N, C-alpha and C positions, 0 to 999 in steps of 0.2 A: 750472636750472629744468627742462631736458629730462630730466635724470636722474630728477627726482622723478616726472614723468609716467610714465616708463617703469616705475618701481618700483610705481606705483599699478596700471598695467596688468598687470604680473606678479603682483602680490598678488591682483588680481581673478581672473586666469586660474588661479592656484593654488587659490583658494577654490572656484571652479567645478569644478576638476578633483577637488578633495577631495570635493565633494558628489556627483559622479558616481561616484567610487570607492566612497563610503559606500553609495550606492543600489545599486551592483552587488553589494556584500557582503551587504546586506540581502536582495536578491533571491536570491543563492546560497543563504544560510542558510535562507530560506523555502522554497526548492525542496527542500532536503535534509530539512527537517522534513516536507513533504508526502510525500516518498518514504518516510520512515520510517514515517509513519502508515499509508501504503498497504500496506507490507510487514506491519505488525502486523495489519491487517484481513485480509490474505490468509492469514497464519498461523492466525488465529482461525477462519477459514472452513474450513481444513483440519481443525481439531480437531473441529468439528461434523460434517464430512463422515466423519471416522473413526468417531464415535459412531454416525451413521446406518448405516454399512457394517456395523459390529459387530452392530447391532440387526437389520439385514436377515439376516445370516448366521445369527444365532440363530434367527430366525423360520423360515428355510429348513430348518435342521437339525431344529427341533421338528416341522415338518410332515412331514419326510421320515421321522421316527421313527414316525409313525403308519402308514407303509407306502405313502405316495404316491410316485409318481415325482418325479425332480428337477424336471422341467418344470412339473408341476402345482404343486409346492411353491413355485417361483419366481412362477408366475402368482398364486397365492393371496397371497404376500407383497407383491407389487406392487399388489395391489388389483384384479386382473383376474379 
């Protein structure tokens, strides 16, 4: 009779341990997904930053071509 009670306790402990391990795995997987999404968002923001930089450089070059000094060209392109 005592062996049967011990088996039930062990089975219950194993079940709880398995649930804890499953929760840990799900949390780990979720955090990796969040990290991946954040990295994609950062990469996309760099693409838009690159486009904005290219546009700014073209603006400065165009204004400099009219004979304005570089400082005036930069001020004009930044909206100042």
